[in-house]
Jmol script that loads the backbone (N, CA, C; Angstrom):
load data "model"
ATOM      1  N   MET A   1      90.545  37.849  16.856  1.00  0.00           N
ATOM      2  CA  MET A   1      91.859  38.801  16.822  1.00  0.00           C
ATOM      3  C   MET A   1      92.046  39.888  17.655  1.00  0.00           C
ATOM      4  N   ALA A   2      93.149  39.598  18.664  1.00  0.00           N
ATOM      5  CA  ALA A   2      93.580  40.579  19.742  1.00  0.00           C
ATOM      6  C   ALA A   2      94.062  41.819  19.081  1.00  0.00           C
ATOM      7  N   ILE A   3      93.676  42.891  19.684  1.00  0.00           N
ATOM      8  CA  ILE A   3      93.860  44.361  19.364  1.00  0.00           C
ATOM      9  C   ILE A   3      95.418  44.525  20.005  1.00  0.00           C
ATOM     10  N   SER A   4      96.490  45.071  19.215  1.00  0.00           N
ATOM     11  CA  SER A   4      97.666  45.377  19.652  1.00  0.00           C
ATOM     12  C   SER A   4      97.539  46.946  19.663  1.00  0.00           C
ATOM     13  N   PRO A   5      97.436  47.681  20.912  1.00  0.00           N
ATOM     14  CA  PRO A   5      97.396  49.324  20.271  1.00  0.00           C
ATOM     15  C   PRO A   5      98.754  49.804  19.864  1.00  0.00           C
ATOM     16  N   THR A   6      99.799  48.959  19.951  1.00  0.00           N
ATOM     17  CA  THR A   6     101.110  49.678  19.480  1.00  0.00           C
ATOM     18  C   THR A   6     101.432  48.963  18.083  1.00  0.00           C
ATOM     19  N   GLN A   7     100.563  48.233  17.456  1.00  0.00           N
ATOM     20  CA  GLN A   7     100.963  47.547  16.029  1.00  0.00           C
ATOM     21  C   GLN A   7     101.063  48.731  15.283  1.00  0.00           C
ATOM     22  N   PHE A   8      99.996  49.486  14.983  1.00  0.00           N
ATOM     23  CA  PHE A   8     100.004  50.718  14.072  1.00  0.00           C
ATOM     24  C   PHE A   8     100.590  51.833  14.491  1.00  0.00           C
ATOM     25  N   ALA A   9     101.480  51.857  15.525  1.00  0.00           N
ATOM     26  CA  ALA A   9     102.120  53.256  15.924  1.00  0.00           C
ATOM     27  C   ALA A   9     103.425  53.577  15.101  1.00  0.00           C
ATOM     28  N   VAL A  10     103.272  54.906  14.929  1.00  0.00           N
ATOM     29  CA  VAL A  10     104.437  55.130  14.188  1.00  0.00           C
ATOM     30  C   VAL A  10     105.121  56.553  15.104  1.00  0.00           C
ATOM     31  N   THR A  11     106.378  56.309  15.226  1.00  0.00           N
ATOM     32  CA  THR A  11     107.140  57.273  15.910  1.00  0.00           C
ATOM     33  C   THR A  11     106.898  58.736  15.256  1.00  0.00           C
ATOM     34  N   THR A  12     106.541  59.541  16.173  1.00  0.00           N
ATOM     35  CA  THR A  12     106.536  61.202  15.613  1.00  0.00           C
ATOM     36  C   THR A  12     107.949  61.774  15.548  1.00  0.00           C
ATOM     37  N   ARG A  13     108.222  62.338  14.347  1.00  0.00           N
ATOM     38  CA  ARG A  13     109.301  62.782  13.915  1.00  0.00           C
ATOM     39  C   ARG A  13     109.315  63.961  12.905  1.00  0.00           C
ATOM     40  N   GLN A  14     110.303  64.894  13.025  1.00  0.00           N
ATOM     41  CA  GLN A  14     110.235  65.869  11.878  1.00  0.00           C
ATOM     42  C   GLN A  14     110.867  65.330  10.597  1.00  0.00           C
ATOM     43  N   SER A  15     110.429  65.842   9.595  1.00  0.00           N
ATOM     44  CA  SER A  15     110.816  65.532   8.294  1.00  0.00           C
ATOM     45  C   SER A  15     112.436  66.391   8.127  1.00  0.00           C
ATOM     46  N   ALA A  16     113.438  65.720   7.761  1.00  0.00           N
ATOM     47  CA  ALA A  16     114.714  66.263   7.242  1.00  0.00           C
ATOM     48  C   ALA A  16     114.736  67.128   6.300  1.00  0.00           C
ATOM     49  N   ASN A  17     113.884  66.932   5.256  1.00  0.00           N
ATOM     50  CA  ASN A  17     113.950  67.751   4.126  1.00  0.00           C
ATOM     51  C   ASN A  17     112.690  67.288   3.176  1.00  0.00           C
ATOM     52  N   TRP A  18     112.472  67.782   2.063  1.00  0.00           N
ATOM     53  CA  TRP A  18     111.217  67.636   1.213  1.00  0.00           C
ATOM     54  C   TRP A  18     111.202  66.119   0.703  1.00  0.00           C
ATOM     55  N   SER A  19     112.505  65.633   0.425  1.00  0.00           N
ATOM     56  CA  SER A  19     112.440  64.251  -0.117  1.00  0.00           C
ATOM     57  C   SER A  19     112.094  63.216   0.961  1.00  0.00           C
ATOM     58  N   ASP A  20     112.516  63.419   2.124  1.00  0.00           N
ATOM     59  CA  ASP A  20     112.041  62.893   3.222  1.00  0.00           C
ATOM     60  C   ASP A  20     110.875  62.632   3.543  1.00  0.00           C
ATOM     61  N   ALA A  21     110.137  64.051   3.563  1.00  0.00           N
ATOM     62  CA  ALA A  21     108.676  64.269   3.697  1.00  0.00           C
ATOM     63  C   ALA A  21     107.777  63.613   2.591  1.00  0.00           C
ATOM     64  N   ARG A  22     108.329  63.679   1.448  1.00  0.00           N
ATOM     65  CA  ARG A  22     107.542  63.015   0.235  1.00  0.00           C
ATOM     66  C   ARG A  22     107.686  61.370   0.406  1.00  0.00           C
ATOM     67  N   ARG A  23     108.677  60.894   0.915  1.00  0.00           N
ATOM     68  CA  ARG A  23     108.612  59.449   1.125  1.00  0.00           C
ATOM     69  C   ARG A  23     107.786  59.053   2.275  1.00  0.00           C
ATOM     70  N   ARG A  24     107.670  59.879   3.384  1.00  0.00           N
ATOM     71  CA  ARG A  24     106.845  59.328   4.443  1.00  0.00           C
ATOM     72  C   ARG A  24     105.440  59.833   3.905  1.00  0.00           C
ATOM     73  N   VAL A  25     104.996  60.760   3.378  1.00  0.00           N
ATOM     74  CA  VAL A  25     103.730  60.633   2.756  1.00  0.00           C
ATOM     75  C   VAL A  25     103.258  59.586   1.916  1.00  0.00           C
ATOM     76  N   LEU A  26     104.125  59.138   0.981  1.00  0.00           N
ATOM     77  CA  LEU A  26     103.973  58.212   0.306  1.00  0.00           C
ATOM     78  C   LEU A  26     103.728  56.693   0.938  1.00  0.00           C
ATOM     79  N   THR A  27     104.499  56.706   1.930  1.00  0.00           N
ATOM     80  CA  THR A  27     104.554  55.525   2.767  1.00  0.00           C
ATOM     81  C   THR A  27     102.787  55.341   3.555  1.00  0.00           C
ATOM     82  N   ALA A  28     102.652  56.519   3.997  1.00  0.00           N
ATOM     83  CA  ALA A  28     101.066  56.673   4.632  1.00  0.00           C
ATOM     84  C   ALA A  28     100.032  56.417   3.698  1.00  0.00           C
ATOM     85  N   TYR A  29     100.133  57.195   2.481  1.00  0.00           N
ATOM     86  CA  TYR A  29      99.269  56.770   1.548  1.00  0.00           C
ATOM     87  C   TYR A  29      99.152  55.314   0.995  1.00  0.00           C
ATOM     88  N   ARG A  30     100.170  54.836   0.774  1.00  0.00           N
ATOM     89  CA  ARG A  30     100.140  53.235   0.794  1.00  0.00           C
ATOM     90  C   ARG A  30      99.710  52.458   1.684  1.00  0.00           C
ATOM     91  N   ASP A  31      99.956  52.720   2.824  1.00  0.00           N
ATOM     92  CA  ASP A  31      99.229  52.039   3.964  1.00  0.00           C
ATOM     93  C   ASP A  31      97.682  52.237   3.884  1.00  0.00           C
ATOM     94  N   TRP A  32      97.438  53.232   3.728  1.00  0.00           N
ATOM     95  CA  TRP A  32      95.734  53.691   3.633  1.00  0.00           C
ATOM     96  C   TRP A  32      95.351  52.769   2.449  1.00  0.00           C
ATOM     97  N   ILE A  33      95.845  52.790   1.650  1.00  0.00           N
ATOM     98  CA  ILE A  33      95.299  52.202   0.132  1.00  0.00           C
ATOM     99  C   ILE A  33      95.216  50.535   0.295  1.00  0.00           C
ATOM    100  N   ARG A  34      96.436  50.231   0.909  1.00  0.00           N
ATOM    101  CA  ARG A  34      96.360  48.667   1.217  1.00  0.00           C
ATOM    102  C   ARG A  34      95.428  48.175   2.334  1.00  0.00           C
ATOM    103  N   ALA A  35      94.945  49.110   3.042  1.00  0.00           N
ATOM    104  CA  ALA A  35      94.083  48.732   4.219  1.00  0.00           C
ATOM    105  C   ALA A  35      92.777  48.870   3.820  1.00  0.00           C
ATOM    106  N   ALA A  36      92.430  49.409   2.689  1.00  0.00           N
ATOM    107  CA  ALA A  36      91.000  49.496   2.286  1.00  0.00           C
ATOM    108  C   ALA A  36      90.007  48.288   2.267  1.00  0.00           C
ATOM    109  N   PRO A  37      90.497  47.403   1.992  1.00  0.00           N
ATOM    110  CA  PRO A  37      89.575  46.294   1.650  1.00  0.00           C
ATOM    111  C   PRO A  37      89.201  45.715   3.367  1.00  0.00           C
ATOM    112  N   GLU A  38      90.388  45.706   4.321  1.00  0.00           N
ATOM    113  CA  GLU A  38      90.082  45.314   5.402  1.00  0.00           C
ATOM    114  C   GLU A  38      89.295  46.385   6.306  1.00  0.00           C
ATOM    115  N   ILE A  39      89.382  47.783   5.955  1.00  0.00           N
ATOM    116  CA  ILE A  39      88.396  48.648   6.543  1.00  0.00           C
ATOM    117  C   ILE A  39      87.027  48.506   6.126  1.00  0.00           C
ATOM    118  N   GLN A  40      86.730  48.167   4.858  1.00  0.00           N
ATOM    119  CA  GLN A  40      85.287  47.874   4.124  1.00  0.00           C
ATOM    120  C   GLN A  40      84.879  46.731   5.140  1.00  0.00           C
ATOM    121  N   THR A  41      85.835  45.756   5.402  1.00  0.00           N
ATOM    122  CA  THR A  41      85.153  44.511   6.207  1.00  0.00           C
ATOM    123  C   THR A  41      85.023  44.688   7.511  1.00  0.00           C
ATOM    124  N   MET A  42      85.832  45.394   8.098  1.00  0.00           N
ATOM    125  CA  MET A  42      85.971  45.761   9.924  1.00  0.00           C
ATOM    126  C   MET A  42      84.730  46.601  10.001  1.00  0.00           C
ATOM    127  N   TYR A  43      84.409  47.663   9.120  1.00  0.00           N
ATOM    128  CA  TYR A  43      83.507  48.557   9.670  1.00  0.00           C
ATOM    129  C   TYR A  43      82.010  48.434   8.733  1.00  0.00           C
ATOM    130  N   ALA A  44      82.115  47.323   7.779  1.00  0.00           N
ATOM    131  CA  ALA A  44      80.862  46.946   7.214  1.00  0.00           C
ATOM    132  C   ALA A  44      80.262  48.108   6.402  1.00  0.00           C
ATOM    133  N   ILE A  45      81.129  48.902   5.617  1.00  0.00           N
ATOM    134  CA  ILE A  45      80.964  50.088   4.850  1.00  0.00           C
ATOM    135  C   ILE A  45      80.292  49.575   3.732  1.00  0.00           C
ATOM    136  N   PRO A  46      79.049  50.178   3.073  1.00  0.00           N
ATOM    137  CA  PRO A  46      78.294  49.843   2.209  1.00  0.00           C
ATOM    138  C   PRO A  46      78.725  50.262   0.681  1.00  0.00           C
ATOM    139  N   HIS A  47      80.038  50.474   0.563  1.00  0.00           N
ATOM    140  CA  HIS A  47      80.642  50.898  -0.631  1.00  0.00           C
ATOM    141  C   HIS A  47      81.472  49.997  -1.040  1.00  0.00           C
ATOM    142  N   PRO A  48      82.148  50.125  -2.446  1.00  0.00           N
ATOM    143  CA  PRO A  48      82.993  48.980  -2.707  1.00  0.00           C
ATOM    144  C   PRO A  48      84.432  49.333  -2.528  1.00  0.00           C
ATOM    145  N   VAL A  49      85.506  48.920  -2.439  1.00  0.00           N
ATOM    146  CA  VAL A  49      86.638  49.205  -2.101  1.00  0.00           C
ATOM    147  C   VAL A  49      87.257  50.267  -2.792  1.00  0.00           C
ATOM    148  N   SER A  50      86.955  50.284  -4.213  1.00  0.00           N
ATOM    149  CA  SER A  50      87.365  51.451  -5.356  1.00  0.00           C
ATOM    150  C   SER A  50      86.755  52.531  -4.691  1.00  0.00           C
ATOM    151  N   ALA A  51      85.704  52.651  -4.218  1.00  0.00           N
ATOM    152  CA  ALA A  51      85.212  54.106  -3.682  1.00  0.00           C
ATOM    153  C   ALA A  51      85.752  54.531  -2.496  1.00  0.00           C
ATOM    154  N   ILE A  52      86.083  53.529  -1.587  1.00  0.00           N
ATOM    155  CA  ILE A  52      87.140  53.891  -0.477  1.00  0.00           C
ATOM    156  C   ILE A  52      88.247  54.324  -0.623  1.00  0.00           C
ATOM    157  N   ARG A  53      88.971  53.941  -1.779  1.00  0.00           N
ATOM    158  CA  ARG A  53      90.319  54.103  -2.265  1.00  0.00           C
ATOM    159  C   ARG A  53      90.268  55.813  -2.774  1.00  0.00           C
ATOM    160  N   THR A  54      89.141  55.896  -3.354  1.00  0.00           N
ATOM    161  CA  THR A  54      89.169  57.135  -4.443  1.00  0.00           C
ATOM    162  C   THR A  54      88.803  58.274  -3.202  1.00  0.00           C
ATOM    163  N   ARG A  55      88.340  57.827  -1.949  1.00  0.00           N
ATOM    164  CA  ARG A  55      88.062  58.896  -1.197  1.00  0.00           C
ATOM    165  C   ARG A  55      89.239  59.110  -0.193  1.00  0.00           C
ATOM    166  N   ILE A  56      89.971  58.017  -0.227  1.00  0.00           N
ATOM    167  CA  ILE A  56      91.372  58.178   0.125  1.00  0.00           C
ATOM    168  C   ILE A  56      92.136  58.899  -0.339  1.00  0.00           C
ATOM    169  N   ARG A  57      92.377  58.908  -1.948  1.00  0.00           N
ATOM    170  CA  ARG A  57      92.988  59.691  -2.601  1.00  0.00           C
ATOM    171  C   ARG A  57      92.607  61.101  -2.540  1.00  0.00           C
ATOM    172  N   GLN A  58      91.279  61.433  -2.590  1.00  0.00           N
ATOM    173  CA  GLN A  58      90.801  62.795  -2.353  1.00  0.00           C
ATOM    174  C   GLN A  58      91.363  63.530  -1.046  1.00  0.00           C
ATOM    175  N   GLU A  59      91.217  62.799  -0.018  1.00  0.00           N
ATOM    176  CA  GLU A  59      91.873  63.414   1.222  1.00  0.00           C
ATOM    177  C   GLU A  59      93.313  63.850   1.129  1.00  0.00           C
ATOM    178  N   PHE A  60      94.161  62.517   0.312  1.00  0.00           N
ATOM    179  CA  PHE A  60      95.503  63.208   0.251  1.00  0.00           C
ATOM    180  C   PHE A  60      95.718  64.142  -0.849  1.00  0.00           C
ATOM    181  N   GLU A  61      94.822  64.328  -1.960  1.00  0.00           N
ATOM    182  CA  GLU A  61      95.207  65.249  -2.671  1.00  0.00           C
ATOM    183  C   GLU A  61      94.528  66.680  -2.165  1.00  0.00           C
ATOM    184  N   ARG A  62      93.837  66.711  -1.303  1.00  0.00           N
ATOM    185  CA  ARG A  62      93.310  67.879  -0.721  1.00  0.00           C
ATOM    186  C   ARG A  62      94.380  69.045  -0.007  1.00  0.00           C
ATOM    187  N   ASN A  63      95.494  68.063   0.244  1.00  0.00           N
ATOM    188  CA  ASN A  63      96.554  68.603   1.128  1.00  0.00           C
ATOM    189  C   ASN A  63      98.047  68.532   0.097  1.00  0.00           C
ATOM    190  N   ARG A  64      97.554  68.412  -1.015  1.00  0.00           N
ATOM    191  CA  ARG A  64      98.751  68.340  -2.046  1.00  0.00           C
ATOM    192  C   ARG A  64      99.788  69.411  -2.138  1.00  0.00           C
ATOM    193  N   PHE A  65      99.009  70.646  -1.987  1.00  0.00           N
ATOM    194  CA  PHE A  65     100.072  71.844  -2.197  1.00  0.00           C
ATOM    195  C   PHE A  65     100.220  72.574  -0.918  1.00  0.00           C
ATOM    196  N   VAL A  66     100.305  71.962   0.105  1.00  0.00           N
ATOM    197  CA  VAL A  66     101.012  72.560   1.272  1.00  0.00           C
ATOM    198  C   VAL A  66     102.288  72.640   1.095  1.00  0.00           C
ATOM    199  N   ASN A  67     102.959  73.954   1.444  1.00  0.00           N
ATOM    200  CA  ASN A  67     104.407  74.219   1.162  1.00  0.00           C
ATOM    201  C   ASN A  67     105.253  74.622   2.241  1.00  0.00           C
ATOM    202  N   LYS A  68     104.498  74.006   3.617  1.00  0.00           N
ATOM    203  CA  LYS A  68     105.430  74.120   4.573  1.00  0.00           C
ATOM    204  C   LYS A  68     105.859  72.822   5.247  1.00  0.00           C
ATOM    205  N   LEU A  69     107.076  72.843   5.603  1.00  0.00           N
ATOM    206  CA  LEU A  69     107.579  71.340   6.054  1.00  0.00           C
ATOM    207  C   LEU A  69     107.062  71.000   7.170  1.00  0.00           C
ATOM    208  N   PRO A  70     106.888  71.930   8.209  1.00  0.00           N
ATOM    209  CA  PRO A  70     106.109  71.682   9.643  1.00  0.00           C
ATOM    210  C   PRO A  70     104.581  71.472   9.470  1.00  0.00           C
ATOM    211  N   ALA A  71     103.877  71.889   8.663  1.00  0.00           N
ATOM    212  CA  ALA A  71     102.648  71.566   8.201  1.00  0.00           C
ATOM    213  C   ALA A  71     102.296  70.405   7.666  1.00  0.00           C
ATOM    214  N   VAL A  72     103.376  69.846   6.720  1.00  0.00           N
ATOM    215  CA  VAL A  72     103.264  68.473   6.236  1.00  0.00           C
ATOM    216  C   VAL A  72     103.300  67.579   7.375  1.00  0.00           C
ATOM    217  N   ASP A  73     104.569  67.823   8.328  1.00  0.00           N
ATOM    218  CA  ASP A  73     104.759  67.013   9.413  1.00  0.00           C
ATOM    219  C   ASP A  73     103.437  66.826  10.220  1.00  0.00           C
ATOM    220  N   VAL A  74     102.539  67.660  10.755  1.00  0.00           N
ATOM    221  CA  VAL A  74     101.294  67.623  11.320  1.00  0.00           C
ATOM    222  C   VAL A  74     100.346  66.990  10.580  1.00  0.00           C
ATOM    223  N   LEU A  75     100.264  67.108   9.259  1.00  0.00           N
ATOM    224  CA  LEU A  75      99.331  66.294   8.587  1.00  0.00           C
ATOM    225  C   LEU A  75      99.555  64.885   8.509  1.00  0.00           C
ATOM    226  N   LEU A  76     101.127  64.542   8.743  1.00  0.00           N
ATOM    227  CA  LEU A  76     101.432  63.159   8.813  1.00  0.00           C
ATOM    228  C   LEU A  76     101.010  62.648   9.918  1.00  0.00           C
ATOM    229  N   LEU A  77     101.331  63.512  11.203  1.00  0.00           N
ATOM    230  CA  LEU A  77     100.932  63.074  12.320  1.00  0.00           C
ATOM    231  C   LEU A  77      99.573  62.582  12.649  1.00  0.00           C
ATOM    232  N   GLN A  78      98.615  63.601  12.057  1.00  0.00           N
ATOM    233  CA  GLN A  78      97.210  63.220  11.848  1.00  0.00           C
ATOM    234  C   GLN A  78      96.957  62.093  11.247  1.00  0.00           C
ATOM    235  N   SER A  79      97.634  61.880  10.056  1.00  0.00           N
ATOM    236  CA  SER A  79      97.098  60.656   9.114  1.00  0.00           C
ATOM    237  C   SER A  79      97.497  59.184   9.660  1.00  0.00           C
ATOM    238  N   ASN A  80      98.548  59.279  10.758  1.00  0.00           N
ATOM    239  CA  ASN A  80      99.065  58.327  11.269  1.00  0.00           C
ATOM    240  C   ASN A  80      98.265  57.979  12.474  1.00  0.00           C
ATOM    241  N   ALA A  81      97.732  59.048  13.296  1.00  0.00           N
ATOM    242  CA  ALA A  81      96.918  58.762  14.388  1.00  0.00           C
ATOM    243  C   ALA A  81      95.439  58.219  13.595  1.00  0.00           C
ATOM    244  N   ASP A  82      95.004  58.730  12.808  1.00  0.00           N
ATOM    245  CA  ASP A  82      93.670  58.185  12.212  1.00  0.00           C
ATOM    246  C   ASP A  82      93.830  56.932  11.624  1.00  0.00           C
ATOM    247  N   TYR A  83      94.907  56.635  10.887  1.00  0.00           N
ATOM    248  CA  TYR A  83      95.354  54.979  10.687  1.00  0.00           C
ATOM    249  C   TYR A  83      95.262  54.113  11.762  1.00  0.00           C
ATOM    250  N   GLN A  84      95.983  54.508  12.686  1.00  0.00           N
ATOM    251  CA  GLN A  84      95.930  53.799  13.947  1.00  0.00           C
ATOM    252  C   GLN A  84      94.569  53.449  14.582  1.00  0.00           C
ATOM    253  N   GLU A  85      94.041  54.648  14.867  1.00  0.00           N
ATOM    254  CA  GLU A  85      92.589  54.405  15.206  1.00  0.00           C
ATOM    255  C   GLU A  85      91.666  53.419  14.598  1.00  0.00           C
ATOM    256  N   THR A  86      91.743  53.735  13.187  1.00  0.00           N
ATOM    257  CA  THR A  86      90.871  53.102  12.195  1.00  0.00           C
ATOM    258  C   THR A  86      91.275  51.711  12.205  1.00  0.00           C
ATOM    259  N   MET A  87      92.542  51.120  12.161  1.00  0.00           N
ATOM    260  CA  MET A  87      93.018  49.728  12.041  1.00  0.00           C
ATOM    261  C   MET A  87      92.847  48.856  13.377  1.00  0.00           C
ATOM    262  N   ASN A  88      92.987  49.733  14.379  1.00  0.00           N
ATOM    263  CA  ASN A  88      92.653  49.139  15.768  1.00  0.00           C
ATOM    264  C   ASN A  88      91.158  48.997  16.187  1.00  0.00           C
ATOM    265  N   PHE A  89      90.537  49.424  15.200  1.00  0.00           N
ATOM    266  CA  PHE A  89      89.008  49.571  15.359  1.00  0.00           C
ATOM    267  C   PHE A  89      88.425  50.297  16.723  1.00  0.00           C
ATOM    268  N   TRP A  90      88.834  51.496  16.802  1.00  0.00           N
ATOM    269  CA  TRP A  90      88.747  52.558  18.067  1.00  0.00           C
ATOM    270  C   TRP A  90      87.711  53.565  17.374  1.00  0.00           C
ATOM    271  N   ARG A  91      87.269  53.462  16.097  1.00  0.00           N
ATOM    272  CA  ARG A  91      86.432  54.338  15.667  1.00  0.00           C
ATOM    273  C   ARG A  91      85.013  53.664  15.413  1.00  0.00           C
ATOM    274  N   GLN A  92      84.124  54.310  15.192  1.00  0.00           N
ATOM    275  CA  GLN A  92      82.484  53.621  14.743  1.00  0.00           C
ATOM    276  C   GLN A  92      82.451  53.941  13.193  1.00  0.00           C
ATOM    277  N   THR A  93      81.539  53.277  12.920  1.00  0.00           N
ATOM    278  CA  THR A  93      81.157  53.313  11.393  1.00  0.00           C
ATOM    279  C   THR A  93      80.896  54.410  11.004  1.00  0.00           C
ATOM    280  N   ASN A  94      79.965  55.391  11.785  1.00  0.00           N
ATOM    281  CA  ASN A  94      79.477  56.486  11.207  1.00  0.00           C
ATOM    282  C   ASN A  94      80.463  57.698  11.309  1.00  0.00           C
ATOM    283  N   HIS A  95      81.883  57.310  11.879  1.00  0.00           N
ATOM    284  CA  HIS A  95      82.967  58.397  11.858  1.00  0.00           C
ATOM    285  C   HIS A  95      83.466  58.045  10.439  1.00  0.00           C
ATOM    286  N   LEU A  96      83.743  56.980   9.876  1.00  0.00           N
ATOM    287  CA  LEU A  96      84.036  56.645   8.548  1.00  0.00           C
ATOM    288  C   LEU A  96      83.099  56.944   7.573  1.00  0.00           C
ATOM    289  N   MET A  97      81.712  56.781   7.818  1.00  0.00           N
ATOM    290  CA  MET A  97      80.792  57.295   7.012  1.00  0.00           C
ATOM    291  C   MET A  97      80.862  58.862   6.741  1.00  0.00           C
ATOM    292  N   SER A  98      81.144  59.420   7.719  1.00  0.00           N
ATOM    293  CA  SER A  98      81.414  60.932   7.395  1.00  0.00           C
ATOM    294  C   SER A  98      82.085  61.466   6.499  1.00  0.00           C
ATOM    295  N   TYR A  99      82.955  60.675   5.937  1.00  0.00           N
ATOM    296  CA  TYR A  99      83.788  61.046   4.655  1.00  0.00           C
ATOM    297  C   TYR A  99      83.085  60.863   3.241  1.00  0.00           C
ATOM    298  N   PHE A 100      81.756  60.191   3.414  1.00  0.00           N
ATOM    299  CA  PHE A 100      80.925  59.806   1.973  1.00  0.00           C
ATOM    300  C   PHE A 100      79.751  60.823   2.447  1.00  0.00           C
ATOM    301  N   LYS A 101      79.816  61.891   2.688  1.00  0.00           N
ATOM    302  CA  LYS A 101      78.424  62.739   2.821  1.00  0.00           C
ATOM    303  C   LYS A 101      77.542  62.809   1.413  1.00  0.00           C
ATOM    304  N   ASP A 102      78.113  62.562   0.295  1.00  0.00           N
ATOM    305  CA  ASP A 102      77.082  62.563  -0.737  1.00  0.00           C
ATOM    306  C   ASP A 102      76.088  61.437  -0.651  1.00  0.00           C
ATOM    307  N   GLU A 103      76.844  60.229  -0.522  1.00  0.00           N
ATOM    308  CA  GLU A 103      76.091  59.178  -0.528  1.00  0.00           C
ATOM    309  C   GLU A 103      75.569  58.459   1.003  1.00  0.00           C
ATOM    310  N   ASN A 104      75.740  59.405   1.860  1.00  0.00           N
ATOM    311  CA  ASN A 104      75.636  59.150   3.296  1.00  0.00           C
ATOM    312  C   ASN A 104      74.426  59.451   3.844  1.00  0.00           C
ATOM    313  N   PHE A 105      73.836  58.676   4.841  1.00  0.00           N
ATOM    314  CA  PHE A 105      72.696  58.827   5.544  1.00  0.00           C
ATOM    315  C   PHE A 105      72.903  60.354   6.320  1.00  0.00           C
ATOM    316  N   ARG A 106      73.946  60.872   6.497  1.00  0.00           N
ATOM    317  CA  ARG A 106      74.171  62.239   7.218  1.00  0.00           C
ATOM    318  C   ARG A 106      74.281  63.251   6.266  1.00  0.00           C
ATOM    319  N   GLY A 107      73.921  63.026   4.772  1.00  0.00           N
ATOM    320  CA  GLY A 107      74.079  64.237   3.996  1.00  0.00           C
ATOM    321  C   GLY A 107      73.210  65.366   4.329  1.00  0.00           C
ATOM    322  N   GLU A 108      73.107  66.589   3.376  1.00  0.00           N
ATOM    323  CA  GLU A 108      72.258  67.533   3.709  1.00  0.00           C
ATOM    324  C   GLU A 108      70.880  67.303   3.579  1.00  0.00           C
ATOM    325  N   LYS A 109      70.617  66.343   2.601  1.00  0.00           N
ATOM    326  CA  LYS A 109      69.080  66.032   2.680  1.00  0.00           C
ATOM    327  C   LYS A 109      68.522  65.051   3.298  1.00  0.00           C
ATOM    328  N   ARG A 110      69.219  64.661   4.660  1.00  0.00           N
ATOM    329  CA  ARG A 110      68.791  63.673   5.545  1.00  0.00           C
ATOM    330  C   ARG A 110      67.655  64.401   6.349  1.00  0.00           C
ATOM    331  N   LEU A 111      67.306  65.506   6.693  1.00  0.00           N
ATOM    332  CA  LEU A 111      66.305  66.140   7.247  1.00  0.00           C
ATOM    333  C   LEU A 111      65.648  67.327   6.324  1.00  0.00           C
ATOM    334  N   PRO A 112      64.679  67.711   6.399  1.00  0.00           N
ATOM    335  CA  PRO A 112      64.174  68.677   5.715  1.00  0.00           C
ATOM    336  C   PRO A 112      64.649  69.943   6.496  1.00  0.00           C
ATOM    337  N   SER A 113      64.528  71.251   5.881  1.00  0.00           N
ATOM    338  CA  SER A 113      65.104  72.418   6.280  1.00  0.00           C
ATOM    339  C   SER A 113      64.179  73.213   7.199  1.00  0.00           C
ATOM    340  N   ASP A 114      62.999  72.748   7.498  1.00  0.00           N
ATOM    341  CA  ASP A 114      61.954  73.327   8.441  1.00  0.00           C
ATOM    342  C   ASP A 114      60.784  72.386   8.720  1.00  0.00           C
ATOM    343  N   PHE A 115      60.149  72.663   9.441  1.00  0.00           N
ATOM    344  CA  PHE A 115      58.969  71.895   9.847  1.00  0.00           C
ATOM    345  C   PHE A 115      57.951  71.648   8.912  1.00  0.00           C
ATOM    346  N   VAL A 116      57.629  72.741   8.277  1.00  0.00           N
ATOM    347  CA  VAL A 116      56.418  72.892   7.201  1.00  0.00           C
ATOM    348  C   VAL A 116      56.782  71.809   6.032  1.00  0.00           C
ATOM    349  N   THR A 117      57.967  72.206   5.657  1.00  0.00           N
ATOM    350  CA  THR A 117      58.520  71.451   4.472  1.00  0.00           C
ATOM    351  C   THR A 117      58.254  69.799   4.719  1.00  0.00           C
ATOM    352  N   GLY A 118      58.868  69.333   5.918  1.00  0.00           N
ATOM    353  CA  GLY A 118      58.909  68.226   6.534  1.00  0.00           C
ATOM    354  C   GLY A 118      57.534  67.702   6.465  1.00  0.00           C
ATOM    355  N   PHE A 119      56.648  68.506   6.954  1.00  0.00           N
ATOM    356  CA  PHE A 119      55.062  67.981   7.296  1.00  0.00           C
ATOM    357  C   PHE A 119      54.687  67.820   5.953  1.00  0.00           C
ATOM    358  N   LEU A 120      54.797  68.730   4.964  1.00  0.00           N
ATOM    359  CA  LEU A 120      54.244  68.390   3.527  1.00  0.00           C
ATOM    360  C   LEU A 120      54.674  67.239   2.875  1.00  0.00           C
ATOM    361  N   GLU A 121      56.175  66.978   3.036  1.00  0.00           N
ATOM    362  CA  GLU A 121      56.499  65.919   2.474  1.00  0.00           C
ATOM    363  C   GLU A 121      56.153  64.331   3.164  1.00  0.00           C
ATOM    364  N   GLY A 122      55.412  64.680   4.461  1.00  0.00           N
ATOM    365  CA  GLY A 122      55.044  63.376   5.095  1.00  0.00           C
ATOM    366  C   GLY A 122      56.083  63.038   5.926  1.00  0.00           C
ATOM    367  N   ARG A 123      56.989  63.647   6.268  1.00  0.00           N
ATOM    368  CA  ARG A 123      58.068  62.939   7.378  1.00  0.00           C
ATOM    369  C   ARG A 123      57.521  63.561   8.549  1.00  0.00           C
ATOM    370  N   ASN A 124      58.222  62.851   9.718  1.00  0.00           N
ATOM    371  CA  ASN A 124      57.929  63.297  11.147  1.00  0.00           C
ATOM    372  C   ASN A 124      59.032  62.947  11.736  1.00  0.00           C
TER     373      ASN A 124
END
end "model"
wireframe off; spacefill off
backbone 0.3
color backbone group
């Protein structure tokens, strides 16, 4: 499959009003949700599609109560850029796995906090 850099590109623009911003956010959210199975396949993510969709939902919910229209436009710009990078396979698996910190090899318990603890656990 050939990668077309402009296939997922979205023109940057400002939202005219809150209903326009809402429509754009829902469009971005639907694009991410629909792409979850393909993202799992492309990046060989060891989580089910439902877990990926749940994490996408959490990222959108985190910014749910942003109440300034220019801030929503910036978040949409970042979301569209991330979507384009992800779908064009310009990221690496560890970039996406950083969203799954609890189940991830990059979690807080990856390495011991100090040398002695690691030594006593048998890690080197």
